C-alpha positions as CSV (number, residue, x, y, z in Angstrom):
1,M,-29.1,-11.0,184.6
2,D,-26.3,-13.6,185.1
3,S,-26.0,-14.3,181.3
4,L,-25.0,-10.7,180.7
5,S,-22.0,-10.9,183.1
6,G,-21.2,-14.3,181.6
7,L,-21.1,-12.9,178.1
8,M,-19.1,-9.9,179.2
9,D,-16.6,-12.2,180.8
10,L,-16.2,-14.3,177.7
11,I,-15.8,-11.2,175.5
12,I,-13.0,-10.0,177.8
13,K,-11.3,-13.3,177.6
14,G,-11.4,-13.1,173.7
15,S,-14.1,-15.6,172.9
16,N,-15.3,-15.5,169.3
17,L,-18.9,-15.3,168.2
18,D,-19.3,-19.1,168.0
19,G,-18.3,-19.4,171.6
20,L,-20.8,-16.7,172.7
21,V,-23.8,-18.2,170.9
22,R,-22.9,-21.7,172.3
23,Y,-22.8,-20.2,175.8
24,L,-26.3,-18.8,175.3
25,E,-27.7,-22.1,174.0
26,A,-26.2,-23.9,177.0
27,Q,-27.9,-21.3,179.3
28,Y,-31.4,-21.3,177.7
29,G,-31.8,-24.4,175.4
30,A,-32.6,-22.3,172.3
31,V,-30.6,-22.0,169.1
32,F,-28.8,-18.7,168.8
33,I,-27.5,-17.4,165.5
34,I,-25.6,-14.3,164.4
35,A,-26.3,-13.3,160.8
36,N,-25.2,-10.4,158.7
37,P,-27.9,-7.9,157.3
38,W,-28.6,-10.2,154.4
39,G,-29.0,-13.4,156.3
40,R,-25.6,-14.9,155.9
41,V,-24.7,-17.0,159.0
42,L,-21.6,-15.6,160.9
43,A,-22.0,-17.9,163.9
44,A,-24.5,-20.4,165.2
45,S,-24.8,-22.6,168.2
46,D,-26.3,-25.4,166.0
47,Q,-23.6,-25.5,163.2
48,A,-25.0,-28.7,161.8
49,S,-28.3,-27.0,160.8
50,F,-26.8,-23.5,160.2
51,P,-23.2,-23.8,159.0
52,G,-21.1,-20.7,158.9
53,G,-21.2,-19.0,155.5
54,S,-24.6,-20.4,154.6
55,Y,-27.7,-18.4,154.4
56,L,-30.7,-18.6,156.7
57,P,-33.5,-20.7,155.2
58,F,-36.0,-18.1,156.3
59,K,-36.3,-14.4,155.5
60,L,-35.4,-12.0,158.3
61,P,-38.0,-9.3,159.0
62,V,-36.7,-5.9,158.0
63,G,-35.7,-4.1,161.2
64,G,-36.1,-7.3,163.2
65,G,-39.2,-9.0,164.7
66,E,-40.8,-12.4,165.1
67,G,-41.4,-15.2,162.6
68,V,-42.0,-18.9,162.3
69,F,-39.7,-21.6,160.9
70,Q,-40.6,-25.3,160.9
71,G,-43.2,-24.7,163.5
72,E,-40.9,-22.8,165.9
73,T,-41.0,-19.2,166.7
74,Y,-37.8,-17.2,166.0
75,L,-36.9,-13.7,167.1
76,A,-34.5,-11.5,165.1
77,W,-33.0,-8.7,167.0
78,P,-31.1,-6.0,165.0
79,L,-27.5,-5.3,165.9
80,Q,-27.5,-1.6,165.3
81,S,-25.1,1.2,165.8
82,G,-26.8,4.5,165.2
83,A,-28.7,4.1,161.9
84,I,-26.4,1.3,160.6
85,N,-27.6,-2.3,160.9
86,H,-24.6,-4.6,161.2
87,G,-26.7,-7.8,161.4
88,Y,-29.1,-9.8,163.6
89,L,-29.1,-11.9,166.7
90,V,-31.6,-14.6,165.9
91,T,-33.0,-17.0,168.5
92,L,-34.8,-20.1,167.2
93,G,-37.2,-21.4,169.8
94,A,-37.8,-18.0,171.3
95,G,-40.8,-19.5,173.2
96,K,-38.3,-21.4,175.4
97,L,-36.7,-18.1,176.6
98,P,-37.7,-16.7,180.0
99,P,-39.5,-13.3,179.7
100,R,-36.6,-11.6,181.5
101,V,-34.2,-12.8,178.8
102,V,-36.4,-11.4,176.0
103,E,-36.7,-8.1,177.9
104,N,-32.9,-7.8,178.1
105,L,-32.2,-8.7,174.4
106,D,-31.2,-5.1,173.8
107,Q,-28.3,-5.4,176.2
108,V,-27.4,-8.8,174.9
109,G,-27.4,-7.4,171.4
110,K,-25.0,-4.6,172.4
111,L,-22.6,-7.1,173.8
112,F,-22.7,-9.1,170.5
113,L,-22.3,-5.9,168.6
114,L,-19.1,-5.2,170.5
115,A,-17.8,-8.7,169.8
116,L,-18.9,-8.5,166.1
117,A,-17.0,-5.1,165.7
118,R,-13.9,-6.7,167.2
119,E,-14.0,-9.7,164.8
120,Q,-14.8,-7.4,161.8
121,A,-11.8,-5.2,162.7
122,V,-9.5,-8.2,162.6
123,L,-11.1,-9.4,159.3
124,A,-10.8,-6.0,157.8
125,T,-7.1,-5.9,158.5
126,E,-6.7,-9.4,157.0
127,R,-8.7,-8.4,153.9
128,R,-6.6,-5.3,153.4
129,Y,-3.3,-7.3,153.4
130,R,-4.8,-9.9,151.1
131,A,-6.1,-7.2,148.8
132,D,-2.6,-5.6,148.7
133,F,-1.2,-8.9,147.6
134,I,-3.8,-9.5,144.9
135,Y,-3.3,-6.0,143.5
136,D,0.4,-6.8,143.2
137,L,-0.5,-10.0,141.5
138,L,-2.8,-8.2,139.0
139,Y,-0.3,-5.5,138.2
140,N,2.8,-7.7,138.1
141,N,4.5,-6.1,141.1
142,F,6.7,-9.0,141.9
143,E,10.5,-9.4,141.6
144,S,10.2,-13.1,140.8
145,K,7.8,-16.0,140.6
146,E,9.4,-17.5,143.7
147,A,8.4,-14.4,145.7
148,L,4.9,-14.5,144.3
149,V,4.5,-18.2,145.2
150,A,5.9,-17.7,148.7
151,R,3.4,-14.8,149.5
152,G,0.5,-16.8,148.1
153,Q,1.3,-19.7,150.4
154,L,0.6,-17.3,153.4
155,W,-3.0,-17.3,152.2
156,G,-3.2,-21.0,151.4
157,W,-3.0,-20.5,147.6
158,D,-0.8,-22.7,145.4
159,L,0.4,-20.2,142.7
160,N,2.8,-22.8,141.2
161,R,-0.4,-24.0,139.4
162,P,-1.8,-22.0,136.4
163,H,-4.8,-20.0,137.2
164,A,-7.7,-18.4,135.2
165,L,-9.2,-15.0,135.8
166,M,-12.7,-13.5,135.4
167,V,-14.1,-10.0,136.1
168,V,-17.8,-9.8,137.0
169,E,-19.6,-6.5,137.1
170,L,-23.0,-5.6,138.6
171,L,-24.8,-3.6,135.9
172,A,-28.0,-3.0,137.9
173,G,-28.6,-3.5,141.6
174,P,-27.2,-2.5,145.1
175,G,-23.4,-2.6,145.0
176,E,-22.8,-3.1,148.8
177,Q,-25.0,-6.2,148.8
178,F,-23.4,-7.5,145.6
179,R,-19.9,-7.3,147.1
180,E,-21.1,-9.1,150.3
181,L,-23.1,-11.8,148.7
182,A,-21.1,-12.5,145.5
183,G,-17.8,-13.3,147.2
184,A,-19.5,-15.6,149.7
185,M,-21.4,-17.4,147.0
186,V,-18.3,-18.0,144.9
187,L,-16.3,-19.4,147.9
188,E,-19.2,-21.8,148.7
189,E,-18.5,-23.6,145.4
190,Q,-14.9,-22.7,144.9
191,P,-13.1,-22.5,148.3
192,Q,-9.7,-22.1,146.6
193,A,-10.8,-19.0,144.6
194,I,-8.9,-15.8,145.0
195,L,-11.3,-12.8,145.2
196,L,-10.9,-9.1,144.9
197,P,-13.9,-6.8,145.2
198,R,-13.6,-3.5,143.2
199,E,-16.5,-1.1,143.6
200,R,-19.3,-2.8,141.5
201,Q,-16.9,-5.5,140.3
202,L,-15.5,-8.8,141.6
203,V,-12.3,-10.3,140.3
204,I,-12.4,-14.1,140.5
205,I,-9.2,-16.2,140.1
206,I,-9.4,-20.0,140.2
207,P,-6.9,-22.8,139.5
208,S,-7.0,-23.9,135.9
209,L,-8.1,-27.5,135.0
210,E,-6.0,-29.8,132.8
211,E,-8.8,-31.1,130.6
212,K,-9.2,-29.0,127.4
213,G,-12.1,-26.6,127.7
214,A,-12.8,-27.6,131.3
215,T,-11.6,-24.2,132.7
216,A,-13.8,-22.3,130.4
217,R,-16.8,-24.4,131.4
218,R,-15.9,-23.9,135.0
219,M,-15.9,-20.1,134.6
220,Q,-19.2,-20.2,132.8
221,G,-20.7,-22.3,135.5
222,I,-19.5,-19.9,138.2
223,F,-21.0,-17.0,136.3
224,N,-24.3,-18.7,135.7
225,G,-24.4,-19.8,139.4
226,L,-23.8,-16.3,140.6
227,Q,-26.6,-15.0,138.4
228,Q,-29.0,-17.6,139.6
229,K,-28.2,-17.2,143.3
230,L,-28.0,-13.4,143.4
231,S,-31.3,-13.0,141.6
232,R,-33.0,-14.6,144.7
233,Y,-31.6,-11.9,147.0
234,L,-31.3,-8.9,144.5
235,P,-34.4,-9.0,142.2
236,G,-33.8,-7.1,139.0
237,M,-30.0,-7.2,139.3
238,R,-28.0,-7.7,136.0
239,L,-24.4,-9.1,135.6
240,A,-21.8,-8.9,132.9
241,G,-18.5,-10.7,132.9
242,G,-15.2,-11.0,131.0
243,V,-12.6,-13.8,131.0
244,G,-9.0,-13.3,130.0
245,L,-6.8,-15.8,128.1
246,F,-5.5,-18.8,130.0
247,Y,-1.7,-18.7,130.7
248,P,0.6,-21.5,132.0
249,S,2.2,-19.3,134.6
250,T,0.6,-17.1,137.3
251,T,3.2,-14.4,136.5
252,D,1.1,-13.7,133.4
253,L,-2.2,-13.2,135.3
254,Y,-1.8,-9.4,134.9
255,L,-2.2,-9.9,131.2
256,S,-5.3,-12.0,131.7
257,F,-6.7,-9.3,134.0
258,Q,-6.3,-6.6,131.3
259,E,-7.9,-9.0,128.7
260,A,-10.8,-9.8,131.0
261,K,-11.5,-6.1,131.4
262,I,-11.5,-5.6,127.7
263,A,-13.8,-8.6,127.1
264,L,-16.2,-7.2,129.8
265,E,-16.2,-3.7,128.2
266,I,-16.8,-5.1,124.7
267,G,-19.7,-7.3,126.0
268,K,-21.3,-4.2,127.5
269,L,-20.8,-2.3,124.2
270,R,-22.5,-5.1,122.4
271,R,-25.4,-4.9,124.9
272,E,-25.2,-8.7,125.1
273,P,-25.8,-10.0,128.7
274,G,-23.6,-12.8,129.9
275,L,-20.0,-13.8,130.0
276,V,-17.6,-12.8,127.2
277,F,-14.3,-14.6,126.6
278,F,-11.4,-12.6,125.3
279,A,-10.4,-15.7,123.3
280,G,-13.7,-15.6,121.5
281,L,-13.5,-11.9,120.5
282,G,-13.2,-11.2,116.8
283,V,-12.2,-8.0,115.1
284,E,-12.8,-6.1,118.4
285,R,-9.7,-7.7,119.8
286,L,-7.6,-6.0,117.2
287,L,-9.5,-2.7,117.2
288,Y,-9.1,-2.3,121.0
289,Q,-5.3,-1.8,120.4
290,L,-6.0,1.4,118.4
291,T,-6.3,4.8,120.0
292,P,-9.7,6.6,120.0
293,Q,-8.5,8.9,117.2
294,Q,-7.3,6.0,115.0
295,L,-10.7,4.3,115.6
296,E,-12.6,7.5,114.7
297,D,-10.5,8.1,111.6
298,Y,-11.2,4.5,110.4
299,Y,-14.9,5.0,111.0
300,Q,-15.0,8.3,109.2
301,Q,-13.0,7.0,106.2
302,T,-15.3,4.0,105.8
303,L,-18.8,5.3,106.9
304,G,-18.5,9.0,107.2
305,R,-20.3,9.7,103.9
306,L,-23.2,7.5,105.0
307,E,-23.5,9.4,108.3
308,D,-23.4,12.7,106.5
309,F,-26.1,11.6,104.0
310,D,-28.4,10.6,106.8
311,R,-27.9,13.9,108.6
312,E,-28.5,16.0,105.5
313,N,-31.5,14.0,104.2
314,G,-33.2,12.8,107.4
315,T,-32.7,9.1,106.4
316,S,-31.6,6.2,108.5
317,Y,-29.3,4.2,106.2
318,L,-26.7,3.8,108.9
319,E,-29.2,2.1,111.2
320,V,-30.2,-0.2,108.4
321,L,-26.6,-1.2,108.0
322,E,-26.3,-1.8,111.8
323,K,-29.4,-4.0,111.8
324,F,-28.1,-5.9,108.7
325,F,-25.2,-7.1,110.7
326,Q,-27.1,-7.5,114.0
327,Y,-29.5,-9.9,112.3
328,N,-26.8,-11.7,110.3
329,G,-28.2,-10.5,106.9
330,D,-31.6,-12.1,107.6
331,F,-33.8,-9.9,105.4
332,Q,-37.1,-11.2,106.9
333,A,-36.0,-10.4,110.4
334,I,-34.6,-7.0,109.5
335,A,-37.8,-6.2,107.5
336,R,-39.9,-7.1,110.6
337,H,-37.8,-4.8,112.8
338,F,-38.4,-1.8,110.5
339,Y,-41.9,-2.8,109.4
340,L,-40.8,-2.9,105.8
341,H,-41.3,-5.2,102.8
342,P,-38.1,-7.2,102.2
343,N,-37.8,-5.7,98.7
344,T,-37.8,-2.2,100.2
345,L,-35.1,-3.3,102.5
346,R,-33.0,-4.7,99.5
347,Y,-33.4,-1.3,97.8
348,R,-32.1,0.5,100.9
349,L,-29.1,-1.8,101.1
350,Q,-28.4,-1.1,97.4
351,K,-28.7,2.6,98.1
352,I,-26.1,2.3,100.9
353,G,-23.7,0.8,98.3
354,E,-24.3,3.7,95.9
355,I,-23.6,6.3,98.6
356,L,-20.4,4.6,99.7
357,E,-19.5,3.5,96.2
358,V,-18.9,-0.1,97.2
359,D,-20.4,-3.5,96.4
360,V,-22.4,-4.3,99.6
361,H,-22.8,-7.9,98.6
362,S,-19.1,-8.5,98.6
363,L,-17.8,-10.4,101.7
364,E,-14.7,-8.2,101.8
365,T,-16.8,-5.1,101.8
366,Q,-19.1,-6.4,104.5
367,L,-16.1,-7.2,106.7
368,D,-14.8,-3.7,106.2
369,L,-18.2,-2.1,107.0
370,L,-18.7,-4.3,110.1
371,A,-15.2,-3.4,111.4
372,A,-15.9,0.3,110.8
373,L,-19.2,0.1,112.8
374,K,-17.4,-1.6,115.7
375,A,-14.6,1.0,115.5
376,G,-17.0,3.9,115.7
377,L,-18.7,2.3,118.8
378,L,-15.4,1.7,120.5
379,A,-14.2,5.3,119.7
380,R,-17.2,6.9,121.2
381,H,-17.0,4.6,124.3
382,R,-13.4,5.3,124.9
383,S,-13.5,9.0,124.3
384,R,-16.1,9.2,127.1
385,G,-13.6,7.5,129.4
């Protein structure tokens, strides 16, 4: 088969994937595409219809096979090495291919797998160097801002400009697909973004905007867009996110990184889905500076007696207090939660005041009780590591 020797010759000469698929289209008149396992285009002979980095407008059959798109038959051939699927060779207009070509797609696929492995090895090396730089950025491992800016220029990033930072975490769903899809989706909308995948997290750094509030809105838009796009590919997935404070210099991004992680953790503790801004945190922002033992001491001094009373008498006054704050003191909503009459709920709240020897209707007391509840939650979370 002449095309096989032609492909091999191109690979030996160092042709990239785009050159290989264009060669096949010139040979057979069909569109050829290389896609990753989740349908992201890595190379296409028709780049106008299937630009690199976009996602195929049709779903690939699991393990490969035939399908129809816009009235044309396509064939997806898995690029497999052992049990690992590295992607697909897709031919759109498969009906145009001579039978001998279809019969030899296995050999064609192996050649593309070889070329794909070579490109991925180069990309992996590049990603490793880039990740090393971003780690230095996040942990302040630079002698000067000049050194930071100079290294950033190697990757096309203008670190003379202020930047904002967000950490997004996948709470539910497959981590490998999240890392692959999320980064590509962010870069589609924010090509200047600096990204660092970390297990089930993605650190996102973007240039700040001058208009007041515009950067926060941009961050929220990125997060919302990620949720919407990922849900199409990863049904049932859930995201959480945290945003650090905005600083005028990129030399302070390491502070924003720590703050974003704190905001993320507090959002998870609150069990509130979505994006949490460190700037919008209340008393948790102060409590997080305390040690787990200090947090536990504060909790016990303020609410220890109530916890002991519940344990000794089989009551649930501590839960009543938690719901009182969760529902912002709305007696009707709290009563519905417990299936109680509002007057019964008022009695229980009064009983809490008697046990703790405080006036539960005092704003100062309520602030103290709320802070103690949050301190207990943080203490338990941090003691678990």
